[in-house]
VOPAGU-2260 file (C-alpha; in pm, 1 decimal, decimal comma):
REM VOPAGU-2260
SITE   aa  ch    i         X         Y         Z
SITE  MET   A    0       0,0       0,0       0,0
SITE  PRO   A    1     162,1     330,1    -106,0
SITE  ARG   A    2     222,0     589,0     164,4
SITE  ILE   A    3     233,6     951,6      51,9
SITE  LYS   A    4     344,5    1248,4     260,2
SITE  ALA   A    5      58,3    1489,3     317,1
SITE  ASP   A    6     236,3    1788,3     163,3
SITE  VAL   A    7     326,0    1586,8    -146,4
SITE  LEU   A    8     -32,1    1466,3    -184,8
SITE  HIS   A    9    -154,5    1822,1    -137,3
SITE  GLN   A   10      74,0    1954,2    -411,3
SITE  LEU   A   11     -24,6    1677,1    -651,5
SITE  THR   A   12    -395,3    1743,7    -591,8
SITE  HIS   A   13    -347,2    2119,4    -633,8
SITE  ASP   A   14    -154,7    2072,5    -958,1
SITE  CYS   A   15    -421,4    1841,2   -1103,8
SITE  PHE   A   16    -707,8    2082,0   -1039,2
SITE  HIS   A   17    -505,3    2382,7   -1150,8
SITE  ALA   A   18    -423,8    2198,9   -1474,5
SITE  ALA   A   19    -796,0    2123,6   -1511,7
SITE  GLY   A   20    -870,8    2495,5   -1524,0
SITE  PHE   A   21    -931,8    2597,2   -1163,7
SITE  PRO   A   22    -759,3    2921,2   -1059,6
SITE  ALA   A   23    -463,2    2863,5    -826,3
SITE  GLU   A   24    -651,2    2984,8    -517,2
SITE  GLU   A   25    -944,3    2752,0    -586,0
SITE  ALA   A   26    -711,4    2459,4    -659,6
SITE  GLU   A   27    -550,7    2529,8    -321,8
SITE  GLN   A   28    -890,6    2520,9    -147,9
SITE  ILE   A   29    -981,6    2193,5    -315,0
SITE  ALA   A   30    -647,4    2030,0    -235,4
SITE  HIS   A   31    -660,8    2139,9     127,9
SITE  LEU   A   32   -1011,6    2002,9     183,7
SITE  MET   A   33    -956,8    1674,9      -1,7
SITE  VAL   A   34    -628,5    1591,0     171,4
SITE  LEU   A   35    -772,1    1699,7     506,4
SITE  ALA   A   36   -1044,7    1436,7     463,1
SITE  ASN   A   37    -774,1    1171,3     433,5
SITE  LEU   A   38    -582,1    1309,1     729,7
SITE  ARG   A   39    -893,3    1292,8     945,3
SITE  GLY   A   40    -962,1     931,9     846,8
SITE  HIS   A   41   -1246,8     997,6     602,1
SITE  GLU   A   42   -1084,0     838,6     297,2
SITE  SER   A   43   -1418,8     802,8     124,2
SITE  HIS   A   44   -1435,4    1181,0      80,9
SITE  GLY   A   45   -1066,6    1243,8      17,1
SITE  VAL   A   46    -828,3    1210,9    -276,5
SITE  ARG   A   47    -989,2     889,4    -400,4
SITE  GLN   A   48   -1249,6    1126,1    -549,6
SITE  LEU   A   49    -988,0    1307,8    -760,1
SITE  PRO   A   50   -1026,8    1097,0   -1079,2
SITE  ARG   A   51   -1406,5    1119,9   -1056,9
SITE  TYR   A   52   -1403,9    1496,6   -1014,8
SITE  LEU   A   53   -1164,2    1543,3   -1306,5
SITE  GLN   A   54   -1378,8    1316,4   -1523,6
SITE  ARG   A   55   -1677,5    1536,1   -1440,5
SITE  VAL   A   56   -1474,3    1836,1   -1552,3
SITE  ARG   A   57   -1407,8    1664,1   -1886,0
SITE  ASP   A   58   -1777,8    1574,8   -1911,8
SITE  LYS   A   59   -1871,3    1943,4   -1854,7
SITE  GLN   A   60   -2059,6    1852,2   -1535,2
SITE  ILE   A   61   -1817,6    2063,2   -1329,9
SITE  VAL   A   62   -1716,0    2407,3   -1457,6
SITE  PRO   A   63   -1369,0    2514,6   -1337,7
SITE  GLY   A   64   -1341,8    2881,4   -1247,7
SITE  ALA   A   65   -1718,4    2936,6   -1257,0
SITE  PRO   A   66   -1815,0    3238,9   -1044,2
SITE  VAL   A   67   -2008,0    3198,5    -721,7
SITE  THR   A   68   -2262,6    3478,7    -739,6
SITE  VAL   A   69   -2516,4    3631,1    -502,4
SITE  VAL   A   70   -2875,3    3572,9    -614,4
SITE  LYS   A   71   -3049,7    3731,5    -317,8
SITE  GLU   A   72   -2915,3    3899,9      -4,0
SITE  THR   A   73   -3005,9    4076,1     320,5
SITE  ALA   A   74   -2790,9    4182,3     615,4
SITE  THR   A   75   -2820,8    3835,2     768,3
SITE  THR   A   76   -2899,2    3605,5     474,3
SITE  ALA   A   77   -2780,1    3521,4     125,3
SITE  VAL   A   78   -2861,8    3283,0    -157,8
SITE  LEU   A   79   -2562,8    3193,0    -376,4
SITE  ASP   A   80   -2540,3    3028,3    -719,1
SITE  GLY   A   81   -2235,4    2806,7    -770,6
SITE  HIS   A   82   -2273,7    2791,0   -1152,1
SITE  ARG   A   83   -2169,7    2422,8   -1144,7
SITE  THR   A   84   -1827,0    2472,8    -990,4
SITE  LEU   A   85   -1690,7    2198,3    -766,6
SITE  GLY   A   86   -1874,6    2209,9    -436,0
SITE  HIS   A   87   -1558,4    2263,9    -231,4
SITE  VAL   A   88   -1522,8    2608,3    -391,3
SITE  ALA   A   89   -1886,8    2716,6    -365,3
SITE  ALA   A   90   -1936,1    2583,7     -11,9
SITE  THR   A   91   -1616,5    2756,3     105,7
SITE  GLN   A   92   -1748,9    3083,3     -35,2
SITE  ALA   A   93   -2083,9    3027,6     136,3
SITE  ALA   A   94   -1908,2    2964,7     467,6
SITE  ARG   A   95   -1704,7    3283,0     429,2
SITE  VAL   A   96   -2016,0    3487,7     351,9
SITE  GLY   A   97   -2193,2    3339,8     654,5
SITE  ILE   A   98   -1900,1    3412,1     886,0
SITE  ALA   A   99   -1871,9    3772,5     765,8
SITE  LYS   A  100   -2244,4    3834,8     815,5
SITE  ALA   A  101   -2247,3    3673,5    1160,0
SITE  ARG   A  102   -1950,8    3884,6    1261,8
SITE  GLU   A  103   -2158,9    4192,4    1188,3
SITE  MET   A  104   -2509,7    4075,1    1274,5
SITE  LYS   A  105   -2438,4    3789,7    1521,6
SITE  VAL   A  106   -2645,0    3531,9    1327,9
SITE  SER   A  107   -2655,9    3445,9     956,7
SITE  ALA   A  108   -2802,2    3190,8     717,4
SITE  VAL   A  109   -2659,7    3126,1     370,4
SITE  ALA   A  110   -2798,1    2895,7     101,6
SITE  VAL   A  111   -2603,1    2782,9    -205,9
SITE  HIS   A  112   -2732,0    2584,9    -504,1
SITE  ASN   A  113   -2609,5    2470,0    -846,3
SITE  LEU   A  114   -2283,7    2318,2    -720,2
SITE  ASP   A  115   -2120,4    1978,5    -738,3
SITE  HIS   A  116   -2017,7    1746,1    -452,5
SITE  ILE   A  117   -1881,0    1941,3    -152,5
SITE  GLY   A  118   -1678,1    1655,5      -2,8
SITE  ARG   A  119   -1654,3    1619,1     376,7
SITE  ILE   A  120   -1915,0    1861,9     506,7
SITE  GLY   A  121   -1755,5    1889,1     850,0
SITE  ALA   A  122   -1497,7    2118,4     692,2
SITE  TYR   A  123   -1742,4    2407,5     661,2
SITE  PRO   A  124   -1873,3    2437,0    1019,8
SITE  GLU   A  125   -1510,3    2395,5    1122,2
SITE  MET   A  126   -1430,3    2711,9     926,2
SITE  ALA   A  127   -1683,4    2896,2    1140,8
SITE  ALA   A  128   -1554,7    2737,9    1461,8
SITE  ARG   A  129   -1199,0    2846,0    1377,7
SITE  GLU   A  130   -1336,4    3201,3    1371,3
SITE  ASP   A  131   -1498,7    3154,8    1716,2
SITE  MET   A  132   -1840,5    3103,4    1559,7
SITE  ILE   A  133   -2083,9    2813,4    1581,4
SITE  GLY   A  134   -2144,8    2663,2    1237,4
SITE  LEU   A  135   -2427,9    2438,6    1118,4
SITE  CYS   A  136   -2439,5    2280,4     774,6
SITE  PHE   A  137   -2728,5    2092,8     611,4
SITE  VAL   A  138   -2700,6    1923,2     270,1
SITE  SER   A  139   -2960,6    1777,0      38,0
SITE  ALA   A  140   -2796,0    1533,4    -200,9
SITE  HIS   A  141   -3117,7    1494,4    -399,1
SITE  GLY   A  142   -3039,6    1448,9    -769,5
SITE  PRO   A  143   -3115,7    1135,4    -971,0
SITE  GLY   A  144   -2881,3     939,7    -741,3
SITE  ARG   A  145   -3149,2     878,0    -477,7
SITE  THR   A  146   -3014,4     570,8    -302,3
SITE  VAL   A  147   -3161,3     597,9      49,0
SITE  THR   A  148   -3496,8     444,0     132,0
SITE  PRO   A  149   -3731,2     618,2     376,8
SITE  PHE   A  150   -3792,4     424,5     698,2
SITE  GLY   A  151   -4029,9     139,5     623,5
SITE  GLY   A  152   -3980,8     161,8     245,5
SITE  ILE   A  153   -3796,4     -37,9     -20,5
SITE  GLN   A  154   -3750,5     236,0    -280,4
SITE  GLY   A  155   -3469,9     487,8    -320,8
SITE  MET   A  156   -3628,6     826,6    -256,0
SITE  LEU   A  157   -3363,7    1039,8     -82,9
SITE  GLY   A  158   -2995,1    1122,1     -88,3
SITE  THR   A  159   -2767,4    1063,4     207,9
SITE  ASN   A  160   -2841,6    1423,9     318,5
SITE  PRO   A  161   -2556,9    1484,2     567,1
SITE  PHE   A  162   -2550,7    1723,2     862,6
SITE  SER   A  163   -2256,8    1884,4    1041,0
SITE  ALA   A  164   -2201,7    2123,4    1332,2
SITE  GLY   A  165   -1888,4    2288,2    1468,3
SITE  PHE   A  166   -1842,3    2456,7    1807,2
SITE  PRO   A  167   -1532,8    2659,6    1902,6
SITE  TYR   A  168   -1328,3    2501,1    2181,9
SITE  ARG   A  169   -1008,7    2676,5    2280,6
SITE  ASP   A  170    -874,4    2414,9    2521,8
SITE  GLY   A  171    -849,6    2126,4    2274,4
SITE  ASP   A  172    -670,4    2042,3    1952,2
SITE  GLY   A  173    -970,2    2160,6    1754,0
SITE  PRO   A  174   -1340,4    2246,2    1767,8
SITE  ILE   A  175   -1613,8    2011,9    1884,4
SITE  LEU   A  176   -1723,4    1874,7    1548,3
SITE  LEU   A  177   -2017,9    1657,7    1441,4
SITE  ASP   A  178   -2037,4    1523,5    1087,1
SITE  PHE   A  179   -2264,7    1243,6     972,3
SITE  ALA   A  180   -2503,0    1137,2     700,1
SITE  THR   A  181   -2870,4    1103,8     784,5
SITE  SER   A  182   -2845,9     763,0     618,1
SITE  ILE   A  183   -2684,9     485,2     822,1
SITE  VAL   A  184   -2364,8     545,6     626,8
SITE  ALA   A  185   -2244,6     780,5     353,7
SITE  ALA   A  186   -2277,6     646,1      -0,6
SITE  ASN   A  187   -1904,1     684,6     -53,3
SITE  LYS   A  188   -1844,0     449,6     241,4
SITE  VAL   A  189   -2031,9     179,1      51,8
SITE  THR   A  190   -1834,5     236,9    -267,3
SITE  LEU   A  191   -1515,6     239,0     -58,7
SITE  ALA   A  192   -1606,3    -108,0      69,9
SITE  HIS   A  193   -1658,9    -213,1    -291,8
SITE  ASP   A  194   -1319,5     -77,7    -395,9
SITE  ARG   A  195   -1152,6    -256,2    -103,7
SITE  GLN   A  196   -1338,3    -577,1    -191,2
SITE  VAL   A  197   -1480,8    -615,3     157,9
SITE  GLU   A  198   -1834,5    -652,2     287,2
SITE  THR   A  199   -2028,6    -351,3     407,6
SITE  GLY   A  200   -2116,5    -306,7     772,1
SITE  GLU   A  201   -2412,6    -494,4     912,9
SITE  GLY   A  202   -2741,2    -322,5     829,1
SITE  TRP   A  203   -2597,0     -68,7     586,0
SITE  ILE   A  204   -2783,4    -177,1     274,8
SITE  VAL   A  205   -3085,6    -380,2     165,2
SITE  ASP   A  206   -3174,8    -527,4    -171,8
SITE  LEU   A  207   -3469,7    -401,3    -373,9
SITE  GLU   A  208   -3700,8    -640,2    -189,4
SITE  GLY   A  209   -3590,8    -502,8     147,5
SITE  ASN   A  210   -3369,7    -799,0     242,1
SITE  PRO   A  211   -3042,2    -717,7     423,5
SITE  THR   A  212   -2723,6    -769,3     222,0
SITE  ARG   A  213   -2357,3    -691,1     283,6
SITE  ASP   A  214   -2247,4    -713,3     -79,1
SITE  PRO   A  215   -2140,8    -363,3    -195,6
SITE  GLN   A  216   -2141,3    -485,5    -556,9
SITE  ARG   A  217   -2518,5    -495,6    -541,4
SITE  TYR   A  218   -2523,1    -129,4    -445,1
SITE  VAL   A  219   -2281,2     -39,5    -726,0
SITE  ASP   A  220   -2505,0    -230,8    -966,6
SITE  LYS   A  221   -2807,9     -31,4    -839,8
SITE  GLN   A  222   -2958,4    -344,4    -690,5
SITE  ALA   A  223   -2941,5    -226,8    -330,1
SITE  LEU   A  224   -3038,5      76,2    -121,3
SITE  ILE   A  225   -2893,9     243,5     187,6
SITE  ASN   A  226   -3092,0     241,1     511,4
SITE  PRO   A  227   -3165,5     561,2     706,1
SITE  LEU   A  228   -2956,7     638,3    1014,5
SITE  GLY   A  229   -3064,4     441,1    1320,0
SITE  GLY   A  230   -3111,2      90,7    1184,2
SITE  GLU   A  231   -3423,4     -46,9    1351,0
SITE  LYS   A  232   -3485,1     306,5    1480,8
SITE  GLY   A  233   -3430,2     450,4    1134,9
SITE  TYR   A  234   -3729,0     680,6    1159,4
SITE  LYS   A  235   -3495,8     925,9    1337,3
SITE  GLY   A  236   -3247,2     942,2    1051,4
SITE  TYR   A  237   -3532,5     954,8     802,1
SITE  ALA   A  238   -3684,6    1251,8     984,1
SITE  MET   A  239   -3348,8    1432,7     978,4
SITE  ALA   A  240   -3318,2    1365,3     604,8
SITE  VAL   A  241   -3659,3    1527,4     553,2
SITE  MET   A  242   -3541,0    1828,8     755,2
SITE  ASN   A  243   -3242,6    1862,6     520,6
SITE  GLU   A  244   -3469,6    1842,6     216,7
SITE  ILE   A  245   -3668,5    2137,4     349,8
SITE  LEU   A  246   -3375,6    2352,9     461,6
SITE  SER   A  247   -3134,1    2271,8     180,8
SITE  GLY   A  248   -3376,1    2188,2     -97,0
SITE  ILE   A  249   -3651,1    2445,0     -55,9
SITE  LEU   A  250   -3463,4    2738,2     101,5
SITE  THR   A  251   -3185,2    2721,8    -159,0
SITE  GLY   A  252   -3444,3    2735,9    -436,1
SITE  ALA   A  253   -3309,8    2412,2    -582,6
SITE  GLY   A  254   -3612,3    2196,7    -507,0
SITE  THR   A  255   -3639,7    1875,4    -309,8
SITE  ALA   A  256   -3601,6    1511,2    -407,3
SITE  ALA   A  257   -3969,9    1528,3    -503,7
SITE  THR   A  258   -3925,9    1801,7    -764,0
SITE  ALA   A  259   -3559,0    1825,4    -862,6
SITE  GLY   A  260   -3538,1    1524,3   -1091,1
SITE  GLY   A  261   -3348,2    1712,2   -1360,4
SITE  VAL   A  262   -3051,6    1823,2   -1151,6
SITE  ALA   A  263   -2710,7    1657,1   -1161,0
SITE  ALA   A  264   -2668,0    1338,1    -960,3
SITE  THR   A  265   -2383,2    1508,1    -772,4
SITE  ASP   A  266   -2576,8    1819,9    -677,2
SITE  ASN   A  267   -2509,7    1911,7    -309,9
SITE  VAL   A  268   -2743,8    2198,7    -232,0
SITE  THR   A  269   -2629,2    2341,0     100,3
SITE  PHE   A  270   -2774,2    2552,8     380,1
SITE  MET   A  271   -2546,1    2701,0     647,5
SITE  VAL   A  272   -2624,3    2878,4     973,0
SITE  THR   A  273   -2353,5    3072,0    1156,7
SITE  ILE   A  274   -2393,3    3197,9    1514,0
SITE  ASP   A  275   -2171,6    3422,4    1723,9
SITE  PRO   A  276   -2198,6    3270,9    2073,7
SITE  LEU   A  277   -2095,3    3602,0    2228,3
SITE  ALA   A  278   -2431,7    3744,1    2123,0
SITE  PHE   A  279   -2574,4    3528,4    2402,1
SITE  VAL   A  280   -2304,4    3481,7    2667,9
SITE  SER   A  281   -1961,1    3619,7    2755,2
SITE  ARG   A  282   -1639,6    3469,3    2621,4
SITE  GLU   A  283   -1533,8    3377,0    2975,2
SITE  TYR   A  284   -1860,6    3196,7    3042,1
SITE  TYR   A  285   -1863,1    3014,2    2706,4
SITE  ASP   A  286   -1503,6    2890,9    2741,8
SITE  LYS   A  287   -1556,6    2785,8    3105,5
SITE  GLU   A  288   -1872,1    2591,0    3028,1
SITE  MET   A  289   -1724,4    2422,6    2721,3
SITE  LYS   A  290   -1422,2    2304,3    2918,0
SITE  ALA   A  291   -1642,4    2183,1    3202,9
SITE  LEU   A  292   -1858,0    1984,9    2959,0
SITE  VAL   A  293   -1559,6    1824,7    2786,8
SITE  ASP   A  294   -1394,3    1737,9    3119,0
SITE  TYR   A  295   -1722,7    1592,3    3242,9
SITE  LEU   A  296   -1756,3    1366,0    2937,6
SITE  HIS   A  297   -1390,4    1262,3    2955,5
SITE  SER   A  298   -1450,3    1149,9    3315,4
SITE  THR   A  299   -1704,4     885,1    3207,3
SITE  LYS   A  300   -1627,0     542,0    3351,6
SITE  VAL   A  301   -1547,4     269,7    3093,8
SITE  ARG   A  302   -1501,1    -103,7    3110,8
SITE  PRO   A  303   -1150,7    -224,6    3206,5
SITE  GLY   A  304    -925,6    -211,5    2900,8
SITE  ASP   A  305   -1158,5       5,9    2694,5
SITE  PRO   A  306   -1036,9     342,9    2563,0
SITE  ALA   A  307   -1147,6     665,4    2728,2
SITE  VAL   A  308   -1463,5     840,8    2612,1
SITE  LEU   A  309   -1393,8    1111,6    2354,0
SITE  VAL   A  310   -1588,6    1419,9    2248,6
SITE  PRO   A  311   -1706,8    1459,2    1887,0
SITE  GLY   A  312   -1415,3    1540,6    1659,2
SITE  GLU   A  313   -1143,4    1436,5    1903,8
SITE  TYR   A  314   -1066,7    1107,9    1731,1
SITE  GLU   A  315   -1014,4    1293,9    1401,6
SITE  TRP   A  316    -764,2    1539,0    1553,1
SITE  THR   A  317    -555,3    1247,1    1681,4
SITE  ARG   A  318    -573,6    1074,6    1343,4
SITE  GLN   A  319    -464,1    1393,4    1167,5
SITE  GLN   A  320    -157,2    1434,8    1388,0
SITE  GLN   A  321     -53,9    1075,6    1320,5
SITE  ARG   A  322     -94,4    1100,3     945,5
SITE  GLU   A  323      74,5    1438,8     918,7
SITE  ALA   A  324     377,0    1276,4    1079,9
SITE  GLN   A  325     363,9     937,5     909,5
SITE  GLY   A  326     197,1    1002,2     573,3
SITE  VAL   A  327    -130,3     895,9     413,3
SITE  ASP   A  328    -183,0     532,1     312,1
SITE  LEU   A  329    -375,2     477,6     -11,1
SITE  GLU   A  330    -507,8     157,8    -161,5
SITE  GLU   A  331    -319,5      43,5    -472,5
SITE  GLY   A  332    -626,8      92,8    -688,8
SITE  VAL   A  333    -685,6     444,9    -557,9
SITE  TRP   A  334    -320,8     539,2    -614,0
SITE  ARG   A  335    -325,9     398,8    -968,6
SITE  GLY   A  336    -639,8     599,9   -1042,6
SITE  ILE   A  337    -476,1     918,6    -916,5
SITE  LEU   A  338    -161,9     848,6   -1120,1
SITE  LYS   A  339    -365,9     796,1   -1435,7
SITE  ALA   A  340    -566,9    1112,9   -1376,8
SITE  ALA   A  341    -250,3    1314,1   -1312,4
SITE  GLU   A  342     -86,5    1182,8   -1627,4
SITE  GLN   A  343    -394,3    1277,8   -1829,7
SITE  MET   A  344    -355,3    1631,7   -1694,8
SITE  GLY   A  345      18,0    1638,8   -1769,6
SITE  VAL   A  346     104,1    1662,1   -1399,0
SITE  ALA   A  347     423,0    1509,1   -1260,3
SITE  VAL   A  348     362,9    1244,0    -994,6
SITE  PRO   A  349     566,2    1174,0    -678,6
SITE  VAL   A  350     725,6     846,8    -579,1
SITE  PRO   A  351     545,2     703,6    -273,9
SITE  THR   A  352     726,6     603,3      43,8
SITE  PRO   A  353     744,1     220,6      74,2
């Protein structure tokens, strides 16, 4: 399995997207977010997507350098049009707009439509949290690729519709960060299992008759669907997915899974809320209470030999530190795909560490 240093992988990713027509600053954004997904342990949303994104550029599904424009705006809200740029670019711009408005008005809400896949959505609330803001991000992955069945159903009606939230925390390695699909697992986790030639997790997918299966090939062949988050209690994940359809589908103006049948399968319409916590409490109080909460959760008793309880996001910070020091391991097939894509773009490729 090739191991690539993070900075080398970052440069390779930047060079590929710059060669594809993205301005240098946007290529830098894309590379940072994609490699960060790998560093945090979310390989499904990292550089393994590079060949697919570049193929979408060649197929005119992604438009490099497309402007992200304001459709509608108030002091606290905005609706943005991504003009089919890669979602990493448009969602970053939406996060920046939301942070700037919240800095002035204490609370903001920004919707962005007409953009491609935004990758790991936890990156965007984290941007707010790094600016001492609370960030919330809701995504409707409606499109023709509806692969999630509502609770109790056996038909693909919804996307994986992820949700993320970031909360500033000054005493840790990073913010408190939640990031999860409202389906039992992200679609890219299923395709990752397929690429690794392993079974999916128990309860991830069902066949078109509703029977459980662990064969990811059936999902790739469109003969299986993903369950909503919660397994036997999947009505909770299903309800959250409906919430995302309303916030991200309707409020962006992009439509929901019920009405947006003509949009791209990779459409990631996004709704972000940004909150300045100091509009409600003092900095001293916020920091004191956050530390007390984290310390309280860390003090949870565990069974002998089990690891300590962590707070959301903490595992990812540890993983990032390890991989920044040791490098990023990639499956042979993923590395070959990246090499081929880079060669097609005329980009020089590095030699991996054995």
